[in-house]
C-alpha positions in Angstrom: -16.7 43.8 9.2 -13.2 43.2 10.6 -11.0 46.2 11.2 -7.7 46.5 9.6 -5.9 45.5 12.8 -7.9 42.3 13.2 -7.4 41.4 9.4 -3.7 41.8 9.9 -3.7 39.7 13.0 -5.6 36.8 11.4 -3.2 37.0 8.3 -0.2 36.9 10.6 -1.6 33.8 12.4 -2.4 32.1 9.2 1.2 32.7 8.0 2.7 31.5 11.1 0.6 28.4 11.4 1.5 27.5 7.8 5.2 28.3 8.3 5.4 26.1 11.4 3.9 23.0 9.7 6.5 20.5 8.5 6.7 20.0 4.8 6.4 16.2 4.2 6.9 14.4 0.8 7.4 11.0 -0.4 9.5 10.1 -3.4 9.1 6.5 -4.8 11.6 5.1 -7.2 10.0 2.8 -9.8 10.8 -0.9 -9.2 11.4 -3.3 -11.9 9.6 -6.7 -11.9 12.8 -8.4 -10.8 13.2 -5.9 -7.8 9.6 -6.5 -6.7 10.1 -10.2 -6.7 13.5 -10.0 -5.0 12.2 -7.6 -2.2 9.1 -9.6 -1.4 9.2 -12.4 1.2 5.6 -13.3 0.4 3.5 -13.0 -2.7 -0.2 -13.8 -2.5 -3.5 -13.3 -4.3 -6.2 -12.4 -2.0 -9.5 -10.7 -1.4 -10.0 -7.8 1.2 -12.4 -9.1 3.7 -12.0 -6.7 6.7 -10.2 -3.5 7.7 -9.5 -1.6 10.9 -7.7 1.7 11.6 -5.2 2.0 14.4 -3.3 4.9 15.9 0.3 3.9 16.4 3.4 5.8 17.5 4.3 6.5 13.8 0.8 7.8 12.9 -2.4 6.3 11.7 -2.5 3.1 9.7 -5.2 1.0 8.1 -4.8 -2.7 8.5 -6.6 -4.7 5.8 -7.2 -8.4 6.3 -6.9 -10.5 3.0 -8.2 -14.0 2.5 -5.5 -15.8 0.7 -6.8 -17.4 -2.5 -3.4 -18.3 -4.0 0.0 -18.4 -2.3 2.5 -17.6 -5.1 5.7 -17.3 -2.9 6.2 -17.6 0.8 4.9 -19.7 3.6 1.2 -21.0 3.5 -1.3 -18.8 5.3 -5.1 -18.5 5.3 -5.1 -14.8 5.9 -2.7 -11.9 5.9 -3.1 -8.5 7.6 -1.6 -5.7 5.4 -0.8 -2.3 7.0 -1.0 0.8 4.9 -0.2 4.5 6.1 -3.2 6.7 6.7 -6.8 6.4 7.7 -9.4 7.9 10.1 -9.7 7.3 13.9 -11.7 8.9 16.6 -9.7 8.2 19.8 -11.7 10.8 21.8 -13.8 13.8 21.0 -12.1 14.7 17.8 -11.6 12.7 14.6 -8.1 12.4 13.2 -7.5 11.8 9.5 -4.2 11.0 8.1 -3.7 11.0 4.3 -0.7 9.6 2.5 -1.1 10.2 -1.3 -0.3 7.2 -3.2 -0.7 4.8 -0.3 -2.5 1.5 -1.4 -6.2 1.6 -0.5 -8.1 -1.8 -0.5 -11.8 -1.6 -0.8 -13.5 -4.5 0.9 -14.2 -7.3 -1.7 -11.4 -6.1 -4.0 -8.8 -8.7 -5.2 -5.1 -7.9 -5.5 -1.8 -9.6 -6.2 0.3 -8.5 -3.2 4.1 -8.3 -2.9 4.7 -8.3 0.9 7.3 -8.3 3.6 6.6 -9.0 7.2 6.8 -5.8 9.2 6.5 -4.5 12.7 3.2 -4.7 14.7 2.3 -8.2 13.3 1.3 -7.1 9.9 2.7 -7.2 6.4 3.7 -4.2 4.4 3.5 -3.7 0.6 6.8 -3.7 -1.2 7.5 -0.4 -3.0 4.9 1.6 -1.0 2.1 0.9 -3.5 4.0 -0.8 -6.4 3.5 -4.2 -4.8 -0.3 -3.9 -4.7 -1.4 -5.0 -8.2 -5.0 -4.7 -9.1 -6.6 -7.8 -10.6 -9.1 -7.3 -13.6 -11.1 -9.5 -15.8 -10.2 -10.1 -19.5 -11.4 -12.6 -22.0 -8.6 -14.9 -20.9 -9.7 -14.7 -17.3 -8.4 -12.8 -14.1 -5.4 -10.9 -15.2 -2.7 -8.4 -13.9 -0.4 -5.8 -15.4 3.2 -6.3 -13.9 6.2 -4.1 -14.5 8.2 -5.3 -17.5 5.3 -7.1 -19.2 4.1 -6.1 -22.5 0.5 -5.8 -21.3 -2.0 -7.8 -19.3 -1.2 -11.4 -18.4 -3.3 -14.0 -16.7 -2.9 -14.6 -12.8 -1.6 -18.1 -13.7 1.0 -16.8 -16.1 2.0 -14.0 -13.7 2.4 -16.5 -10.8 4.5 -18.7 -12.9 6.7 -15.8 -14.0 7.1 -14.7 -10.2 8.0 -18.3 -9.0 10.6 -18.6 -11.9 12.1 -15.2 -11.1 12.2 -16.0 -7.3 14.0 -19.3 -8.0 16.6 -17.7 -10.3 19.9 -16.6 -8.8 19.9 -12.8 -8.3 21.9 -11.0 -10.9 24.4 -8.4 -9.7 23.8 -4.9 -10.8 
């Protein structure tokens, strides 16, 4: 059993280590459909086919490769690499895990409608942290998504048409 002196020292060490750790937080403002479309340089429908984790100056990132099934907006590409903060790497003896709550996670084989901007390190970033990563699901009408500002699910074809129409429309001042 630890003596009082040892318990106090351990408690003090625990308090000091907790107090010295930086408090990090992310606040995301909800984006409208119009904002998502305006901010995105590229919008694609794709399937996650591969992933790798990299340690960069800014921390750990997971880069997921998507096979592009449908180009909605942007330049024609066969694949896109999408970087998301967080992941697990083992650069040496110890494993490093970095977690960013709310960051998009793309399981291999999953399909998504992605609102993207080209970023540093030769990869795209998702617009609006995670808001530009829209899950695709099946309905009686076919593959569908739920976009901001819609009354409910809409087919991928209808969503793509709405995105193209919004992208072509002149931007309204706020």
